[in-house]
N, C-alpha and C positions, 0 to 999 in steps of 0.2 A: 590829122588831129588839128583842131583849132585851139590855139593857146591865147588866152586873154588875161590881161592884168586888171584886177578889180581892187577897190579899197573897201574898207568897212562901210556898210550901208549901201553899197552899190549892188546891182543885180544884172542878170542877163535873162533873156527870154529864149526859149526853144519852142518854135512853132507858136501857136496861139494860146496854148493852155499850160505851159510849163515855165515856171520862173524860179531861178536859183539866185538866192541873195547871200551876200557875205555878211554874216551876223557879228563875228568877232575875229580878231587876229591877235594871237599871243605867242610870242617867240616862234616855235616851229609848228604851231597848231592853228588851223583855220576852222571856225564854226560856220557851217552853211545851213541855210533854210531852203527847203524845196516845197514849192506849191505845184501840185500836179493832180490830175484826176485820179480818183480812187482805183481805177482799173489799170493804172500804170504801176508796175512793180518797181520799187526802189530798194536795192539791196547793196550793202557794202561788199566790194569784191572779195575781201578776205573771208567773208562768210561763205561766199560761193565756192572759194577754194577749199574750205573745210568740208562743205557739203559734198563736193566732188571726191575728195579724199575718202570720206565716209562711205560713199557709194562704191568706190573702187575696193575698199577694204571689205565691205559686206559681200560683194560679188566674189572676191577671192576666198572668203571664208565659206561661202556657199559651195564654190567649186571644190574646195578641200573636203567639205562634208559629203558632197556627192561622190567623190572619188573613194572616200573611206567607206561609204555605204555600199558602193559597187564592190569594193575589195571583200567586205564581209559577206555579201550576197553570193559572190563567186566561189566562196570556200566550200 
C-alpha cells in the first residue's frame, strides 16, 4: 500500500486517466473528488461489505427453503 500525505486542494494521479483530489478536511472527515472514466466502477468499501452480506444471507435463505421443500417432498 502506498501512503501519501495531501493537503486540501492537492491531488494525485493514478495512471493517465484517474485523478483524486482532496476537496475539504474537517476534524476526522476528508472529502475527496474523483475524476475517472465512466467505465471505472467507484464504490465505497462499506457498501461492498453490505452487498456481500446480503448475497450470503440470500443464499442461506435459499438453501433453507430448498431443504424445507425437499423435506415436504419426501413425506
